PDB file of N, CA, C and O in Angstrom:
ATOM      1  N   MET A   1      83.201 118.478 -88.825  1.00  0.00           N
ATOM      2  CA  MET A   1      83.651 117.622 -89.894  1.00  0.00           C
ATOM      3  C   MET A   1      84.304 116.341 -89.359  1.00  0.00           C
ATOM      4  O   MET A   1      84.108 115.281 -89.953  1.00  0.00           O
ATOM      5  N   PRO A   2      85.072 116.393 -88.261  1.00  0.00           N
ATOM      6  CA  PRO A   2      85.638 115.139 -87.732  1.00  0.00           C
ATOM      7  C   PRO A   2      84.558 114.162 -87.266  1.00  0.00           C
ATOM      8  O   PRO A   2      84.739 112.947 -87.346  1.00  0.00           O
ATOM      9  N   LEU A   3      83.440 114.694 -86.782  1.00  0.00           N
ATOM     10  CA  LEU A   3      82.332 113.831 -86.375  1.00  0.00           C
ATOM     11  C   LEU A   3      81.788 113.063 -87.572  1.00  0.00           C
ATOM     12  O   LEU A   3      81.533 111.863 -87.484  1.00  0.00           O
ATOM     13  N   ALA A   4      81.613 113.760 -88.689  1.00  0.00           N
ATOM     14  CA  ALA A   4      81.095 113.121 -89.899  1.00  0.00           C
ATOM     15  C   ALA A   4      82.065 112.051 -90.400  1.00  0.00           C
ATOM     16  O   ALA A   4      81.644 110.966 -90.799  1.00  0.00           O
ATOM     17  N   ALA A   5      83.350 112.356 -90.378  1.00  0.00           N
ATOM     18  CA  ALA A   5      84.349 111.387 -90.833  1.00  0.00           C
ATOM     19  C   ALA A   5      84.388 110.162 -89.917  1.00  0.00           C
ATOM     20  O   ALA A   5      84.541 109.032 -90.382  1.00  0.00           O
ATOM     21  N   GLY A   6      84.250 110.397 -88.623  1.00  0.00           N
ATOM     22  CA  GLY A   6      84.241 109.283 -87.672  1.00  0.00           C
ATOM     23  C   GLY A   6      83.026 108.385 -87.848  1.00  0.00           C
ATOM     24  O   GLY A   6      83.145 107.159 -87.839  1.00  0.00           O
ATOM     25  N   LEU A   7      81.864 108.992 -88.007  1.00  0.00           N
ATOM     26  CA  LEU A   7      80.644 108.201 -88.208  1.00  0.00           C
ATOM     27  C   LEU A   7      80.708 107.408 -89.507  1.00  0.00           C
ATOM     28  O   LEU A   7      80.320 106.241 -89.559  1.00  0.00           O
ATOM     29  N   PHE A   8      81.209 108.066 -90.562  1.00  0.00           N
ATOM     30  CA  PHE A   8      81.324 107.380 -91.850  1.00  0.00           C
ATOM     31  C   PHE A   8      82.310 106.213 -91.746  1.00  0.00           C
ATOM     32  O   PHE A   8      82.061 105.140 -92.296  1.00  0.00           O
ATOM     33  N   SER A   9      83.419 106.417 -91.050  1.00  0.00           N
ATOM     34  CA  SER A   9      84.417 105.358 -90.897  1.00  0.00           C
ATOM     35  C   SER A   9      83.865 104.171 -90.111  1.00  0.00           C
ATOM     36  O   SER A   9      84.104 103.018 -90.471  1.00  0.00           O
ATOM     37  N   LEU A  10      83.130 104.454 -89.045  1.00  0.00           N
ATOM     38  CA  LEU A  10      82.538 103.370 -88.260  1.00  0.00           C
ATOM     39  C   LEU A  10      81.510 102.586 -89.084  1.00  0.00           C
ATOM     40  O   LEU A  10      81.451 101.359 -89.010  1.00  0.00           O
ATOM     41  N   GLY A  11      80.719 103.294 -89.851  1.00  0.00           N
ATOM     42  CA  GLY A  11      79.740 102.623 -90.700  1.00  0.00           C
ATOM     43  C   GLY A  11      80.404 101.778 -91.765  1.00  0.00           C
ATOM     44  O   GLY A  11      79.951 100.672 -92.059  1.00  0.00           O
ATOM     45  N   LEU A  12      81.480 102.295 -92.346  1.00  0.00           N
ATOM     46  CA  LEU A  12      82.215 101.544 -93.355  1.00  0.00           C
ATOM     47  C   LEU A  12      82.872 100.309 -92.748  1.00  0.00           C
ATOM     48  O   LEU A  12      82.888  99.243 -93.363  1.00  0.00           O
ATOM     49  N   LEU A  13      83.410 100.455 -91.549  1.00  0.00           N
ATOM     50  CA  LEU A  13      84.023  99.313 -90.859  1.00  0.00           C
ATOM     51  C   LEU A  13      82.980  98.243 -90.554  1.00  0.00           C
ATOM     52  O   LEU A  13      83.259  97.053 -90.693  1.00  0.00           O
ATOM     53  N   ALA A  14      81.792  98.650 -90.142  1.00  0.00           N
ATOM     54  CA  ALA A  14      80.718  97.686 -89.874  1.00  0.00           C
ATOM     55  C   ALA A  14      80.298  96.976 -91.153  1.00  0.00           C
ATOM     56  O   ALA A  14      80.009  95.780 -91.130  1.00  0.00           O
ATOM     57  N   THR A  15      80.260  97.703 -92.273  1.00  0.00           N
ATOM     58  CA  THR A  15      79.898  97.095 -93.552  1.00  0.00           C
ATOM     59  C   THR A  15      80.923  96.058 -93.975  1.00  0.00           C
ATOM     60  O   THR A  15      80.563  94.968 -94.420  1.00  0.00           O
ATOM     61  N   VAL A  16      82.194  96.394 -93.838  1.00  0.00           N
ATOM     62  CA  VAL A  16      83.260  95.444 -94.177  1.00  0.00           C
ATOM     63  C   VAL A  16      83.200  94.228 -93.257  1.00  0.00           C
ATOM     64  O   VAL A  16      83.441  93.103 -93.698  1.00  0.00           O
ATOM     65  N   THR A  17      82.883  94.446 -91.993  1.00  0.00           N
ATOM     66  CA  THR A  17      82.769  93.331 -91.042  1.00  0.00           C
ATOM     67  C   THR A  17      81.632  92.394 -91.435  1.00  0.00           C
ATOM     68  O   THR A  17      81.778  91.174 -91.356  1.00  0.00           O
ATOM     69  N   ILE A  18      80.511  92.952 -91.855  1.00  0.00           N
ATOM     70  CA  ILE A  18      79.384  92.107 -92.275  1.00  0.00           C
ATOM     71  C   ILE A  18      79.758  91.288 -93.500  1.00  0.00           C
ATOM     72  O   ILE A  18      79.429  90.104 -93.579  1.00  0.00           O
ATOM     73  N   PHE A  19      80.452  91.914 -94.468  1.00  0.00           N
ATOM     74  CA  PHE A  19      80.885  91.167 -95.653  1.00  0.00           C
ATOM     75  C   PHE A  19      81.867  90.060 -95.271  1.00  0.00           C
ATOM     76  O   PHE A  19      81.810  88.959 -95.820  1.00  0.00           O
ATOM     77  N   ALA A  20      82.759  90.348 -94.337  1.00  0.00           N
ATOM     78  CA  ALA A  20      83.732  89.338 -93.907  1.00  0.00           C
ATOM     79  C   ALA A  20      83.034  88.183 -93.187  1.00  0.00           C
ATOM     80  O   ALA A  20      83.379  87.020 -93.396  1.00  0.00           O
ATOM     81  N   LEU A  21      82.062  88.502 -92.348  1.00  0.00           N
ATOM     82  CA  LEU A  21      81.316  87.445 -91.660  1.00  0.00           C
ATOM     83  C   LEU A  21      80.522  86.592 -92.639  1.00  0.00           C
ATOM     84  O   LEU A  21      80.436  85.374 -92.487  1.00  0.00           O
ATOM     85  N   TYR A  22      79.946  87.237 -93.642  1.00  0.00           N
ATOM     86  CA  TYR A  22      79.187  86.499 -94.652  1.00  0.00           C
ATOM     87  C   TYR A  22      80.114  85.587 -95.460  1.00  0.00           C
ATOM     88  O   TYR A  22      79.750  84.458 -95.789  1.00  0.00           O
ATOM     89  N   ALA A  23      81.308  86.080 -95.776  1.00  0.00           N
ATOM     90  CA  ALA A  23      82.276  85.270 -96.516  1.00  0.00           C
ATOM     91  C   ALA A  23      82.770  84.096 -95.679  1.00  0.00           C
ATOM     92  O   ALA A  23      83.143  83.054 -96.217  1.00  0.00           O
ATOM     93  N   ALA A  24      82.770  84.273 -94.353  1.00  0.00           N
ATOM     94  CA  ALA A  24      83.200  83.201 -93.458  1.00  0.00           C
ATOM     95  C   ALA A  24      82.095  82.185 -93.195  1.00  0.00           C
ATOM     96  O   ALA A  24      82.333  81.167 -92.545  1.00  0.00           O
ATOM     97  N   GLY A  25      80.899  82.450 -93.690  1.00  0.00           N
ATOM     98  CA  GLY A  25      79.821  81.486 -93.546  1.00  0.00           C
ATOM     99  C   GLY A  25      78.735  81.858 -92.560  1.00  0.00           C
ATOM    100  O   GLY A  25      77.777  81.107 -92.381  1.00  0.00           O
ATOM    101  N   TYR A  26      78.873  83.015 -91.914  1.00  0.00           N
ATOM    102  CA  TYR A  26      77.844  83.460 -90.977  1.00  0.00           C
ATOM    103  C   TYR A  26      76.810  84.283 -91.724  1.00  0.00           C
ATOM    104  O   TYR A  26      77.141  85.305 -92.325  1.00  0.00           O
ATOM    105  N   SER A  27      75.567  83.848 -91.690  1.00  0.00           N
ATOM    106  CA  SER A  27      74.528  84.603 -92.394  1.00  0.00           C
ATOM    107  C   SER A  27      73.606  85.346 -91.435  1.00  0.00           C
ATOM    108  O   SER A  27      72.857  86.228 -91.855  1.00  0.00           O
ATOM    109  N   ASP A  28      73.652  85.002 -90.161  1.00  0.00           N
ATOM    110  CA  ASP A  28      72.786  85.650 -89.177  1.00  0.00           C
ATOM    111  C   ASP A  28      73.622  86.627 -88.353  1.00  0.00           C
ATOM    112  O   ASP A  28      74.139  86.274 -87.294  1.00  0.00           O
ATOM    113  N   THR A  29      73.748  87.849 -88.847  1.00  0.00           N
ATOM    114  CA  THR A  29      74.543  88.848 -88.136  1.00  0.00           C
ATOM    115  C   THR A  29      73.697  89.519 -87.057  1.00  0.00           C
ATOM    116  O   THR A  29      72.474  89.588 -87.181  1.00  0.00           O
ATOM    117  N   PRO A  30      74.336  90.008 -86.009  1.00  0.00           N
ATOM    118  CA  PRO A  30      73.577  90.649 -84.926  1.00  0.00           C
ATOM    119  C   PRO A  30      72.932  91.961 -85.376  1.00  0.00           C
ATOM    120  O   PRO A  30      73.418  92.632 -86.287  1.00  0.00           O
ATOM    121  N   LEU A  31      71.853  92.301 -84.731  1.00  0.00           N
ATOM    122  CA  LEU A  31      71.103  93.503 -85.081  1.00  0.00           C
ATOM    123  C   LEU A  31      71.937  94.755 -84.876  1.00  0.00           C
ATOM    124  O   LEU A  31      71.881  95.671 -85.697  1.00  0.00           O
ATOM    125  N   TRP A  32      72.710  94.814 -83.797  1.00  0.00           N
ATOM    126  CA  TRP A  32      73.497  96.015 -83.530  1.00  0.00           C
ATOM    127  C   TRP A  32      74.516  96.268 -84.639  1.00  0.00           C
ATOM    128  O   TRP A  32      74.838  97.417 -84.939  1.00  0.00           O
ATOM    129  N   LEU A  33      75.026  95.189 -85.249  1.00  0.00           N
ATOM    130  CA  LEU A  33      75.987  95.355 -86.334  1.00  0.00           C
ATOM    131  C   LEU A  33      75.285  95.863 -87.592  1.00  0.00           C
ATOM    132  O   LEU A  33      75.835  96.696 -88.312  1.00  0.00           O
ATOM    133  N   ASN A  34      74.091  95.374 -87.857  1.00  0.00           N
ATOM    134  CA  ASN A  34      73.320  95.867 -88.999  1.00  0.00           C
ATOM    135  C   ASN A  34      72.949  97.335 -88.817  1.00  0.00           C
ATOM    136  O   ASN A  34      72.981  98.105 -89.776  1.00  0.00           O
ATOM    137  N   LEU A  35      72.602  97.720 -87.613  1.00  0.00           N
ATOM    138  CA  LEU A  35      72.241  99.115 -87.361  1.00  0.00           C
ATOM    139  C   LEU A  35      73.464 100.028 -87.409  1.00  0.00           C
ATOM    140  O   LEU A  35      73.353 101.197 -87.778  1.00  0.00           O
ATOM    141  N   THR A  36      74.621  99.503 -87.041  1.00  0.00           N
ATOM    142  CA  THR A  36      75.849 100.291 -87.105  1.00  0.00           C
ATOM    143  C   THR A  36      76.211 100.637 -88.545  1.00  0.00           C
ATOM    144  O   THR A  36      76.852 101.659 -88.790  1.00  0.00           O
ATOM    145  N   CYS A  37      75.817  99.814 -89.482  1.00  0.00           N
ATOM    146  CA  CYS A  37      76.058 100.115 -90.902  1.00  0.00           C
ATOM    147  C   CYS A  37      75.354 101.387 -91.337  1.00  0.00           C
ATOM    148  O   CYS A  37      75.771 102.027 -92.302  1.00  0.00           O
ATOM    149  N   MET A  38      74.302 101.757 -90.643  1.00  0.00           N
ATOM    150  CA  MET A  38      73.570 102.963 -91.012  1.00  0.00           C
ATOM    151  C   MET A  38      74.324 104.234 -90.627  1.00  0.00           C
ATOM    152  O   MET A  38      73.882 105.335 -90.956  1.00  0.00           O
ATOM    153  N   LEU A  39      75.450 104.098 -89.938  1.00  0.00           N
ATOM    154  CA  LEU A  39      76.253 105.271 -89.620  1.00  0.00           C
ATOM    155  C   LEU A  39      76.974 105.812 -90.849  1.00  0.00           C
ATOM    156  O   LEU A  39      77.292 107.000 -90.899  1.00  0.00           O
ATOM    157  N   ALA A  40      77.238 104.962 -91.843  1.00  0.00           N
ATOM    158  CA  ALA A  40      77.938 105.423 -93.049  1.00  0.00           C
ATOM    159  C   ALA A  40      77.120 106.466 -93.811  1.00  0.00           C
ATOM    160  O   ALA A  40      77.654 107.530 -94.122  1.00  0.00           O
ATOM    161  N   PRO A  41      75.842 106.207 -94.127  1.00  0.00           N
ATOM    162  CA  PRO A  41      75.088 107.270 -94.812  1.00  0.00           C
ATOM    163  C   PRO A  41      74.870 108.502 -93.937  1.00  0.00           C
ATOM    164  O   PRO A  41      74.814 109.622 -94.445  1.00  0.00           O
ATOM    165  N   LEU A  42      74.749 108.303 -92.631  1.00  0.00           N
ATOM    166  CA  LEU A  42      74.579 109.441 -91.733  1.00  0.00           C
ATOM    167  C   LEU A  42      75.838 110.307 -91.741  1.00  0.00           C
ATOM    168  O   LEU A  42      75.746 111.533 -91.801  1.00  0.00           O
ATOM    169  N   GLY A  43      77.000 109.684 -91.682  1.00  0.00           N
ATOM    170  CA  GLY A  43      78.254 110.431 -91.735  1.00  0.00           C
ATOM    171  C   GLY A  43      78.447 111.135 -93.062  1.00  0.00           C
ATOM    172  O   GLY A  43      78.945 112.260 -93.104  1.00  0.00           O
ATOM    173  N   LEU A  44      78.057 110.482 -94.148  1.00  0.00           N
ATOM    174  CA  LEU A  44      78.154 111.105 -95.467  1.00  0.00           C
ATOM    175  C   LEU A  44      77.233 112.329 -95.544  1.00  0.00           C
ATOM    176  O   LEU A  44      77.633 113.379 -96.046  1.00  0.00           O
ATOM    177  N   PHE A  45      76.026 112.191 -95.055  1.00  0.00           N
ATOM    178  CA  PHE A  45      75.080 113.307 -95.056  1.00  0.00           C
ATOM    179  C   PHE A  45      75.611 114.473 -94.225  1.00  0.00           C
ATOM    180  O   PHE A  45      75.553 115.625 -94.654  1.00  0.00           O
ATOM    181  N   LEU A  46      76.125 114.169 -93.040  1.00  0.00           N
ATOM    182  CA  LEU A  46      76.662 115.239 -92.194  1.00  0.00           C
ATOM    183  C   LEU A  46      77.881 115.900 -92.831  1.00  0.00           C
ATOM    184  O   LEU A  46      78.052 117.115 -92.725  1.00  0.00           O
ATOM    185  N   GLY A  47      78.724 115.118 -93.485  1.00  0.00           N
ATOM    186  CA  GLY A  47      79.886 115.679 -94.160  1.00  0.00           C
ATOM    187  C   GLY A  47      79.496 116.632 -95.272  1.00  0.00           C
ATOM    188  O   GLY A  47      80.082 117.706 -95.408  1.00  0.00           O
ATOM    189  N   VAL A  48      78.520 116.249 -96.059  1.00  0.00           N
ATOM    190  CA  VAL A  48      78.034 117.138 -97.129  1.00  0.00           C
ATOM    191  C   VAL A  48      77.387 118.383 -96.527  1.00  0.00           C
ATOM    192  O   VAL A  48      77.580 119.493 -97.023  1.00  0.00           O
ATOM    193  N   LEU A  49      76.632 118.192 -95.471  1.00  0.00           N
ATOM    194  CA  LEU A  49      75.990 119.324 -94.809  1.00  0.00           C
ATOM    195  C   LEU A  49      77.024 120.296 -94.249  1.00  0.00           C
ATOM    196  O   LEU A  49      76.875 121.507 -94.410  1.00  0.00           O
ATOM    197  N   PHE A  50      78.066 119.791 -93.598  1.00  0.00           N
ATOM    198  CA  PHE A  50      79.127 120.647 -93.069  1.00  0.00           C
ATOM    199  C   PHE A  50      79.878 121.361 -94.190  1.00  0.00           C
ATOM    200  O   PHE A  50      80.220 122.536 -94.059  1.00  0.00           O
ATOM    201  N   ALA A  51      80.132 120.658 -95.287  1.00  0.00           N
ATOM    202  CA  ALA A  51      80.852 121.271 -96.408  1.00  0.00           C
ATOM    203  C   ALA A  51      80.039 122.382 -97.055  1.00  0.00           C
ATOM    204  O   ALA A  51      80.577 123.437 -97.391  1.00  0.00           O
ATOM    205  N   VAL A  52      78.748 122.147 -97.229  1.00  0.00           N
ATOM    206  CA  VAL A  52      77.888 123.176 -97.824  1.00  0.00           C
ATOM    207  C   VAL A  52      77.770 124.376 -96.897  1.00  0.00           C
ATOM    208  O   VAL A  52      77.824 125.517 -97.354  1.00  0.00           O
ATOM    209  N   SER A  53      77.613 124.136 -95.618  1.00  0.00           N
ATOM    210  CA  SER A  53      77.485 125.264 -94.686  1.00  0.00           C
ATOM    211  C   SER A  53      78.786 126.039 -94.582  1.00  0.00           C
ATOM    212  O   SER A  53      78.752 127.258 -94.415  1.00  0.00           O
ATOM    213  N   ALA A  54      79.921 125.384 -94.675  1.00  0.00           N
ATOM    214  CA  ALA A  54      81.205 126.092 -94.642  1.00  0.00           C
ATOM    215  C   ALA A  54      81.404 126.905 -95.914  1.00  0.00           C
ATOM    216  O   ALA A  54      81.975 127.994 -95.862  1.00  0.00           O
ATOM    217  N   ALA A  55      80.953 126.406 -97.037  1.00  0.00           N
ATOM    218  CA  ALA A  55      81.090 127.134 -98.293  1.00  0.00           C
ATOM    219  C   ALA A  55      80.153 128.345 -98.327  1.00  0.00           C
ATOM    220  O   ALA A  55      80.487 129.363 -98.933  1.00  0.00           O
ATOM    221  N   ARG A  56      79.013 128.249 -97.700  1.00  0.00           N
ATOM    222  CA  ARG A  56      78.067 129.369 -97.704  1.00  0.00           C
ATOM    223  C   ARG A  56      78.518 130.490 -96.781  1.00  0.00           C
ATOM    224  O   ARG A  56      78.144 131.646 -96.980  1.00  0.00           O
ATOM    225  N   ARG A  57      79.328 130.157 -95.761  1.00  0.00           N
ATOM    226  CA  ARG A  57      79.814 131.175 -94.829  1.00  0.00           C
ATOM    227  C   ARG A  57      80.841 132.091 -95.461  1.00  0.00           C
ATOM    228  O   ARG A  57      81.031 133.216 -94.998  1.00  0.00           O
ATOM    229  N   ARG A  58      81.503 131.636 -96.503  1.00  0.00           N
ATOM    230  CA  ARG A  58      82.571 132.433 -97.127  1.00  0.00           C
ATOM    231  C   ARG A  58      82.048 133.527 -97.939  1.00  0.00           C
ATOM    232  O   ARG A  58      82.821 134.284 -98.526  1.00  0.00           O
TER     233      ARG A  58
END
């Protein structure tokens, strides 16, 4: 579960960074930053997967 939270947090931070750069006038963001945004859905998916698997074990 900490892995999922960490990935989601990094993805969210990258998303906020892209919005801040766009607000500052930069429209051409680096590819690595755009790809880092994809960590948010991955972390969300892993979090749901961990929660469901923990609930099924009980």
